[in-house]
GUROKE-520655 format. One record per atom (N, C-alpha, C, O): atom name; x, y, z. Coordinates in steps of 0.02 Angstrom, whole numbers, plus 50000, padded with zeros to 5 digits. Each point is the difference from the previous one (the first is absolute). Layout:
+------+-------+-------+-------+
: atom :     u :     v :     w :
+------+-------+-------+-------+
:   CA :     X :     Y :     Z :
...
+------+-------+-------+-------+
This chain:
+------+-------+-------+-------+
: atom :     u :     v :     w :
+------+-------+-------+-------+
:    N : 49100 : 49669 : 49613 :
:   CA : 50054 : 50036 : 49969 :
:    C : 49972 : 50041 : 49941 :
:    O : 49960 : 49975 : 49961 :
:    N : 50061 : 50086 : 50034 :
:   CA : 49976 : 50045 : 49947 :
:    C : 50040 : 49990 : 49937 :
:    O : 50062 : 49997 : 50003 :
:    N : 49904 : 49997 : 49941 :
:   CA : 50034 : 49994 : 49935 :
:    C : 50017 : 50070 : 49975 :
:    O : 49957 : 50043 : 49992 :
:    N : 50106 : 49967 : 49995 :
:   CA : 50023 : 50064 : 49974 :
:    C : 50016 : 49991 : 49926 :
:    O : 50043 : 49960 : 49981 :
:    N : 49921 : 50077 : 49977 :
:   CA : 50009 : 49993 : 49929 :
:    C : 50044 : 50056 : 49973 :
:    O : 49982 : 50035 : 49953 :
:    N : 50075 : 49973 : 50077 :
:   CA : 50047 : 50052 : 49979 :
:    C : 50070 : 49975 : 50009 :
:    O : 50013 : 49957 : 50042 :
:    N : 50031 : 50069 : 49919 :
:   CA : 50070 : 49986 : 50010 :
:    C : 50033 : 50062 : 50029 :
:    O : 49972 : 50055 : 49997 :
:    N : 50086 : 49937 : 50031 :
:   CA : 50036 : 50058 : 50026 :
:    C : 50016 : 50048 : 49943 :
:    O : 50000 : 50061 : 50010 :
:    N : 50011 : 49913 : 49930 :
:   CA : 50015 : 50042 : 49943 :
:    C : 49940 : 50045 : 49982 :
:    O : 50008 : 50060 : 49988 :
:    N : 49933 : 49911 : 50011 :
:   CA : 49939 : 50039 : 49985 :
:    C : 49987 : 50052 : 50054 :
:    O : 49981 : 50057 : 49985 :
:    N : 50030 : 49925 : 50077 :
:   CA : 49989 : 50046 : 50055 :
:    C : 50051 : 50057 : 49996 :
:    O : 49982 : 50058 : 50010 :
:    N : 50081 : 49926 : 49976 :
:   CA : 50051 : 50052 : 49994 :
:    C : 49984 : 50047 : 49943 :
:    O : 50008 : 50061 : 50006 :
:    N : 49971 : 49912 : 49937 :
:   CA : 49981 : 50042 : 49943 :
:    C : 49943 : 50047 : 50018 :
:    O : 50001 : 50059 : 49983 :
:    N : 49949 : 49915 : 50052 :
:   CA : 49943 : 50041 : 50020 :
:    C : 50021 : 50053 : 50051 :
:    O : 49977 : 50057 : 49996 :
:    N : 50067 : 49926 : 50050 :
:   CA : 50023 : 50048 : 50050 :
:    C : 50038 : 50057 : 49965 :
:    O : 49991 : 50058 : 50017 :
:    N : 50051 : 49924 : 49936 :
:   CA : 50037 : 50051 : 49962 :
:    C : 49951 : 50045 : 49962 :
:    O : 50008 : 50061 : 50000 :
:    N : 49942 : 49910 : 49969 :
:   CA : 49949 : 50039 : 49963 :
:    C : 49964 : 50048 : 50047 :
:    O : 49990 : 50059 : 49982 :
:    N : 49991 : 49917 : 50076 :
:   CA : 49965 : 50042 : 50049 :
:    C : 50044 : 50058 : 50023 :
:    O : 49977 : 50057 : 50004 :
:    N : 50085 : 49928 : 50012 :
:   CA : 50047 : 50052 : 50022 :
:    C : 50011 : 50051 : 49944 :
:    O : 50002 : 50061 : 50014 :
:    N : 50006 : 49916 : 49925 :
:   CA : 50011 : 50045 : 49944 :
:    C : 49938 : 50045 : 49990 :
:    O : 50007 : 50060 : 49987 :
:    N : 49934 : 49911 : 50018 :
:   CA : 49939 : 50039 : 49993 :
:    C : 49992 : 50052 : 50055 :
:    O : 49978 : 50056 : 49987 :
:    N : 50040 : 49926 : 50073 :
:   CA : 49993 : 50044 : 50057 :
:    C : 50053 : 50056 : 49999 :
:    O : 49984 : 50058 : 50012 :
:    N : 50078 : 49924 : 49975 :
:   CA : 50055 : 50048 : 50003 :
:    C : 50009 : 50039 : 49935 :
:    O : 50031 : 50054 : 50000 :
:    N : 49944 : 49920 : 49945 :
:   CA : 50012 : 50031 : 49935 :
:    C : 50063 : 49970 : 49969 :
:    O : 50045 : 49978 : 50035 :
:    N : 49956 : 50022 : 49899 :
:   CA : 50054 : 49967 : 49964 :
:    C : 50069 : 50028 : 50016 :
:    O : 50048 : 49963 : 50011 :
:    N : 49958 : 50103 : 49990 :
:   CA : 50066 : 50030 : 50011 :
:    C : 50027 : 49987 : 50070 :
:    O : 50058 : 49981 : 50007 :
:    N : 49901 : 50027 : 50043 :
:   CA : 50022 : 49988 : 50069 :
:    C : 50014 : 49926 : 50009 :
:    O : 50051 : 49981 : 50031 :
:    N : 49906 : 49976 : 49942 :
:   CA : 50011 : 49929 : 50006 :
:    C : 50065 : 49979 : 49966 :
:    O : 50038 : 49960 : 50028 :
:    N : 49976 : 50065 : 49913 :
:   CA : 50062 : 49983 : 49965 :
:    C : 50061 : 50022 : 50039 :
:    O : 50049 : 49963 : 50005 :
:    N : 49949 : 50097 : 50023 :
:   CA : 50056 : 50024 : 50041 :
:    C : 50009 : 49956 : 50062 :
:    O : 50056 : 49982 : 50017 :
:    N : 49889 : 50001 : 50016 :
:   CA : 50002 : 49956 : 50058 :
:    C : 50028 : 49932 : 49982 :
:    O : 50042 : 49973 : 50035 :
:    N : 49935 : 50000 : 49910 :
:   CA : 50023 : 49935 : 49976 :
:    C : 50075 : 50000 : 49987 :
:    O : 50035 : 49953 : 50020 :
:    N : 49989 : 50099 : 49948 :
:   CA : 50072 : 50006 : 49986 :
:    C : 50040 : 50005 : 50065 :
:    O : 50053 : 49968 : 50006 :
:    N : 49923 : 50071 : 50041 :
:   CA : 50035 : 50007 : 50064 :
:    C : 50004 : 49934 : 50038 :
:    O : 50053 : 49981 : 50025 :
:    N : 49891 : 49984 : 49978 :
:   CA : 50000 : 49936 : 50036 :
:    C : 50045 : 49950 : 49965 :
:    O : 50041 : 49966 : 50032 :
:    N : 49953 : 50029 : 49902 :
:   CA : 50041 : 49953 : 49962 :
:    C : 50074 : 50014 : 50008 :
:    O : 50040 : 49955 : 50010 :
:    N : 49978 : 50108 : 49985 :
:   CA : 50071 : 50020 : 50003 :
:    C : 50027 : 49999 : 50071 :
:    O : 50052 : 49969 : 50014 :
:    N : 49913 : 50063 : 50032 :
:   CA : 50027 : 50011 : 50067 :
:    C : 49989 : 49942 : 50049 :
:    O : 50039 : 49992 : 50048 :
:    N : 49911 : 49968 : 49941 :
:   CA : 49984 : 49947 : 50048 :
:    C : 50010 : 49930 : 49972 :
:    O : 50008 : 49952 : 50038 :
:    N : 49993 : 50043 : 49896 :
:   CA : 50006 : 49934 : 49968 :
:    C : 50063 : 49994 : 49957 :
:    O : 50010 : 49949 : 49967 :
:    N : 50031 : 50103 : 50033 :
:   CA : 50062 : 50001 : 49961 :
:    C : 49989 : 49979 : 49927 :
:    O : 50042 : 49966 : 49971 :
:    N : 49902 : 50054 : 50001 :
:   CA : 49981 : 49984 : 49931 :
:    C : 50000 : 49926 : 49985 :
:    O : 50009 : 49979 : 49942 :
:    N : 49981 : 49979 : 50109 :
:   CA : 49999 : 49928 : 49991 :
:    C : 49933 : 49973 : 49976 :
:    O : 49997 : 49946 : 49970 :
:    N : 49949 : 50091 : 50043 :
:   CA : 49934 : 49979 : 49977 :
:    C : 49955 : 50060 : 49995 :
:    O : 50013 : 50053 : 50029 :
:    N : 49934 : 49939 : 49932 :
:   CA : 49953 : 50056 : 49992 :
:    C : 49951 : 50001 : 50059 :
:    O : 50002 : 49957 : 50044 :
:    N : 49955 : 50093 : 49956 :
:   CA : 49955 : 50011 : 50056 :
:    C : 49952 : 49942 : 50010 :
:    O : 49989 : 49978 : 50056 :
:    N : 49982 : 49996 : 49890 :
:   CA : 49952 : 49945 : 50006 :
:    C : 50033 : 49938 : 50029 :
:    O : 49971 : 49967 : 50043 :
:    N : 50088 : 50017 : 49935 :
:   CA : 50035 : 49941 : 50027 :
:    C : 50019 : 50011 : 50073 :
:    O : 50002 : 49953 : 50039 :
:    N : 50013 : 50110 : 49980 :
:   CA : 50016 : 50012 : 50070 :
:    C : 49939 : 49989 : 50044 :
:    O : 50007 : 49977 : 50057 :
:    N : 49934 : 50038 : 49919 :
:   CA : 49939 : 49987 : 50038 :
:    C : 49990 : 49926 : 50009 :
:    O : 49977 : 49977 : 50053 :
:    N : 50039 : 49984 : 49897 :
:   CA : 49991 : 49927 : 50003 :
:    C : 50053 : 49967 : 50044 :
:    O : 49984 : 49960 : 50044 :
:    N : 50079 : 50058 : 49944 :
:   CA : 50055 : 49963 : 50031 :
:    C : 50031 : 50035 : 50061 :
:    O : 50031 : 49967 : 50042 :
:    N : 49962 : 50098 : 49962 :
:   CA : 50029 : 50037 : 50056 :
:    C : 49951 : 50053 : 50024 :
:    O : 50017 : 50060 : 50002 :
:    N : 49922 : 49920 : 50017 :
:   CA : 49949 : 50049 : 50018 :
:    C : 50020 : 50043 : 50059 :
:    O : 49979 : 50058 : 50005 :
:    N : 50061 : 49915 : 50041 :
:   CA : 50021 : 50040 : 50058 :
:    C : 50046 : 50057 : 49978 :
:    O : 49999 : 50053 : 50030 :
:    N : 50042 : 49936 : 49919 :
:   CA : 50045 : 50053 : 49974 :
:    C : 49958 : 50052 : 49964 :
:    O : 50010 : 50060 : 50011 :
:    N : 49944 : 49918 : 49947 :
:   CA : 49956 : 50047 : 49965 :
:    C : 49963 : 50043 : 50050 :
:    O : 49999 : 50062 : 49994 :
:    N : 49969 : 49907 : 50055 :
:   CA : 49960 : 50037 : 50048 :
:    C : 50042 : 50048 : 50041 :
:    O : 49981 : 50058 : 50011 :
:    N : 50077 : 49920 : 50012 :
:   CA : 50045 : 50043 : 50038 :
:    C : 50019 : 50061 : 49959 :
:    O : 49999 : 50057 : 50024 :
:    N : 50020 : 49932 : 49914 :
:   CA : 50020 : 50055 : 49956 :
:    C : 49941 : 50048 : 49988 :
:    O : 50008 : 50061 : 50003 :
:    N : 49934 : 49911 : 49984 :
:   CA : 49940 : 50041 : 49987 :
:    C : 49984 : 50044 : 50060 :
:    O : 49986 : 50059 : 49992 :
:    N : 50016 : 49912 : 50067 :
:   CA : 49986 : 50038 : 50061 :
:    C : 50054 : 50051 : 50014 :
:    O : 49986 : 50057 : 50019 :
:    N : 50076 : 49924 : 49970 :
:   CA : 50055 : 50047 : 50013 :
:    C : 49999 : 50059 : 49952 :
:    O : 50014 : 50057 : 50021 :
:    N : 49969 : 49932 : 49917 :
:   CA : 49999 : 50054 : 49951 :
:    C : 49938 : 50044 : 50007 :
:    O : 50006 : 50061 : 50002 :
:    N : 49936 : 49909 : 50004 :
:   CA : 49937 : 50037 : 50002 :
:    C : 49984 : 50024 : 50070 :
:    O : 49970 : 50054 : 50008 :
:    N : 50048 : 49909 : 50042 :
:   CA : 49983 : 50016 : 50069 :
:    C : 49945 : 49955 : 50025 :
:    O : 49978 : 49955 : 49965 :
:    N : 50000 : 50057 : 50095 :
:   CA : 49953 : 49954 : 50032 :
:    C : 49930 : 50001 : 49968 :
:    O : 49961 : 49954 : 50012 :
:    N : 50023 : 50096 : 49949 :
:   CA : 49936 : 49999 : 49964 :
:    C : 49998 : 49941 : 49952 :
:    O : 49947 : 49977 : 49981 :
:    N : 50112 : 50000 : 49999 :
:   CA : 50003 : 49943 : 49954 :
:    C : 49971 : 49937 : 50031 :
:    O : 49973 : 49957 : 49965 :
:    N : 50031 : 50037 : 50101 :
:   CA : 49969 : 49943 : 50034 :
:    C : 49924 : 50002 : 49990 :
:    O : 49969 : 49948 : 49988 :
:    N : 50002 : 50111 : 50016 :
:   CA : 49927 : 50006 : 49990 :
:    C : 49983 : 49987 : 49927 :
:    O : 49947 : 49973 : 49985 :
:    N : 50097 : 50048 : 49969 :
:   CA : 49989 : 49987 : 49929 :
:    C : 49998 : 49924 : 49988 :
:    O : 49955 : 49975 : 49967 :
:    N : 50095 : 49990 : 50058 :
:   CA : 50003 : 49927 : 49991 :
:    C : 49941 : 49966 : 50034 :
:    O : 49972 : 49952 : 49973 :
:    N : 50010 : 50072 : 50086 :
:   CA : 49943 : 49971 : 50035 :
:    C : 49937 : 50007 : 49959 :
:    O : 49962 : 49952 : 49992 :
:    N : 50026 : 50107 : 49982 :
:   CA : 49940 : 50013 : 49960 :
:    C : 50000 : 49957 : 49937 :
:    O : 49950 : 49968 : 49985 :
:    N : 50105 : 50031 : 49979 :
:   CA : 50004 : 49960 : 49938 :
:    C : 49990 : 49926 : 50015 :
:    O : 49961 : 49967 : 49967 :
:    N : 50075 : 50008 : 50083 :
:   CA : 49997 : 49928 : 50014 :
:    C : 49932 : 49979 : 50026 :
:    O : 49969 : 49953 : 49975 :
:    N : 50006 : 50083 : 50076 :
:   CA : 49940 : 49978 : 50034 :
:    C : 49936 : 50014 : 49963 :
:    O : 49949 : 49969 : 50014 :
:    N : 50052 : 50076 : 49938 :
:   CA : 49938 : 50013 : 49963 :
:    C : 50005 : 49973 : 49929 :
:    O : 49961 : 49956 : 49981 :
:    N : 50086 : 50068 : 49980 :
:   CA : 50003 : 49981 : 49930 :
:    C : 50029 : 49931 : 49988 :
:    O : 49969 : 49959 : 49965 :
:    N : 50088 : 50026 : 50064 :
:   CA : 50034 : 49936 : 49986 :
:    C : 49960 : 49941 : 50029 :
:    O : 49991 : 49949 : 49967 :
:    N : 49985 : 50059 : 50093 :
:   CA : 49962 : 49946 : 50031 :
:    C : 49939 : 49982 : 49960 :
:    O : 49983 : 49941 : 49992 :
:    N : 49982 : 50109 : 49981 :
:   CA : 49940 : 49987 : 49960 :
:    C : 50018 : 49972 : 49932 :
:    O : 49968 : 49952 : 49977 :
:    N : 50081 : 50078 : 49990 :
:   CA : 50017 : 49979 : 49932 :
:    C : 50023 : 49927 : 49997 :
:    O : 49984 : 49964 : 49953 :
:    N : 50053 : 50014 : 50098 :
:   CA : 50028 : 49933 : 49999 :
:    C : 49970 : 49953 : 50052 :
:    O : 50026 : 49946 : 50013 :
:    N : 49919 : 50075 : 50018 :
:   CA : 49967 : 49959 : 50050 :
:    C : 50049 : 49980 : 50056 :
:    O : 50003 : 49943 : 50021 :
:    N : 50034 : 50106 : 50002 :
:   CA : 50049 : 49989 : 50053 :
:    C : 49967 : 50013 : 50068 :
:    O : 50024 : 50039 : 50040 :
:    N : 49921 : 49927 : 49970 :
:   CA : 49959 : 50011 : 50059 :
:    C : 50020 : 49950 : 50055 :
:    O : 49963 : 49953 : 50015 :
:    N : 50096 : 50058 : 50013 :
:   CA : 50023 : 49957 : 50054 :
:    C : 50029 : 50042 : 50055 :
:    O : 49998 : 50061 : 49997 :
:    N : 50029 : 49907 : 50054 :
:   CA : 50019 : 50036 : 50060 :
:    C : 50061 : 50046 : 49992 :
:    O : 50010 : 50043 : 50043 :
:    N : 50029 : 49950 : 49905 :
:   CA : 50058 : 50043 : 49990 :
:    C : 49977 : 50064 : 49966 :
:    O : 49979 : 50000 : 49942 :
:    N : 50025 : 50055 : 50093 :
:   CA : 49983 : 50065 : 49972 :
:    C : 50058 : 50048 : 50012 :
:    O : 50044 : 49987 : 50041 :
:    N : 49956 : 50067 : 49922 :
:   CA : 50051 : 50051 : 50009 :
:    C : 49975 : 50048 : 50053 :
:    O : 49948 : 50032 : 49992 :
:    N : 50090 : 49974 : 50064 :
:   CA : 49981 : 50046 : 50052 :
:    C : 50054 : 50051 : 50015 :
:    O : 49985 : 50057 : 50018 :
:    N : 50078 : 49923 : 49975 :
:   CA : 50055 : 50045 : 50017 :
:    C : 50062 : 49980 : 49961 :
:    O : 50003 : 49946 : 49969 :
:    N : 50047 : 50097 : 50033 :
:   CA : 50063 : 49985 : 49965 :
:    C : 50026 : 49931 : 50018 :
:    O : 50001 : 49981 : 50059 :
:    N : 50020 : 49982 : 49891 :
:   CA : 50025 : 49933 : 50010 :
:    C : 49950 : 49946 : 49981 :
:    O : 50018 : 49942 : 49993 :
:    N : 49919 : 50078 : 49998 :
:   CA : 49949 : 49951 : 49984 :
:    C : 49999 : 49980 : 49927 :
:    O : 49971 : 49948 : 49983 :
:    N : 50058 : 50091 : 49972 :
:   CA : 49997 : 49983 : 49929 :
:    C : 50033 : 49932 : 49987 :
:    O : 49973 : 49959 : 49963 :
:    N : 50084 : 50029 : 50067 :
:   CA : 50034 : 49935 : 49990 :
:    C : 49955 : 49943 : 50024 :
:    O : 49997 : 49948 : 49967 :
:    N : 49969 : 50060 : 50089 :
:   CA : 49955 : 49948 : 50025 :
:    C : 49943 : 49989 : 49951 :
:    O : 49981 : 49943 : 49986 :
:    N : 49992 : 50111 : 49987 :
:   CA : 49944 : 49995 : 49953 :
:    C : 50022 : 49965 : 49936 :
:    O : 49966 : 49955 : 49976 :
:    N : 50091 : 50065 : 49996 :
:   CA : 50024 : 49969 : 49938 :
:    C : 50017 : 49927 : 50012 :
:    O : 49982 : 49957 : 49960 :
:    N : 50050 : 50028 : 50095 :
:   CA : 50021 : 49930 : 50013 :
:    C : 49940 : 49955 : 50018 :
:    O : 50006 : 49939 : 49998 :
:    N : 49937 : 50090 : 50019 :
:   CA : 49941 : 49960 : 50013 :
:    C : 49969 : 49974 : 49935 :
:    O : 49959 : 49954 : 50002 :
:    N : 50060 : 50074 : 49942 :
:   CA : 49977 : 49976 : 49936 :
:    C : 50044 : 49941 : 49979 :
:    O : 50060 : 50009 : 49991 :
:    N : 49912 : 49932 : 50003 :
:   CA : 50041 : 49942 : 49984 :
:    C : 50034 : 50008 : 49932 :
:    O : 49973 : 50029 : 49953 :
:    N : 50087 : 49945 : 50043 :
:   CA : 50036 : 50000 : 49936 :
:    C : 49970 : 49943 : 49959 :
:    O : 49997 : 49943 : 50023 :
:    N : 49982 : 50073 : 49916 :
:   CA : 49973 : 49949 : 49956 :
:    C : 50058 : 49959 : 49972 :
:    O : 50052 : 50027 : 49982 :
:    N : 49938 : 49909 : 50015 :
:   CA : 50053 : 49956 : 49973 :
:    C : 50007 : 50012 : 49925 :
:    O : 49951 : 50009 : 49964 :
:    N : 50111 : 49991 : 50013 :
:   CA : 50014 : 50008 : 49930 :
:    C : 49994 : 49932 : 49967 :
:    O : 50039 : 49954 : 50014 :
:    N : 49912 : 50039 : 49942 :
:   CA : 49989 : 49936 : 49968 :
:    C : 50026 : 49998 : 49929 :
:    O : 49988 : 49951 : 49964 :
:    N : 50046 : 50100 : 50014 :
:   CA : 50027 : 50000 : 49932 :
:    C : 50063 : 49958 : 49997 :
:    O : 50037 : 49994 : 50049 :
:    N : 49975 : 49978 : 49893 :
:   CA : 50061 : 49961 : 49989 :
:    C : 50056 : 50047 : 49981 :
:    O : 49991 : 50048 : 49963 :
:    N : 50068 : 49938 : 50063 :
:   CA : 50058 : 50042 : 49985 :
:    C : 50046 : 49965 : 49951 :
:    O : 50052 : 50027 : 49982 :
+------+-------+-------+-------+
């Protein structure tokens, strides 16, 4: 079994950073607002949607940007994210719908803090 030293939160933060760097701040902010408003009913921000509703985030991203967005996610996930977080396992991004599989393959870390 491969040890993954990342949380879904860290991966979502890195994915958002990569998208922002690739698309530019203005385009990314507009995209983020559209997804949050039109697909998430302002119930959560973009990073939380990647963690908890990756299929909604990915569907919105592909629908807004078009099918080139699948290649963008594939490139980011399979090159940058996999290396940064040692996500070297059988789940890779190949086509639309794979982001949810990739995110869900990262185990949820148990919360050990006292409430």
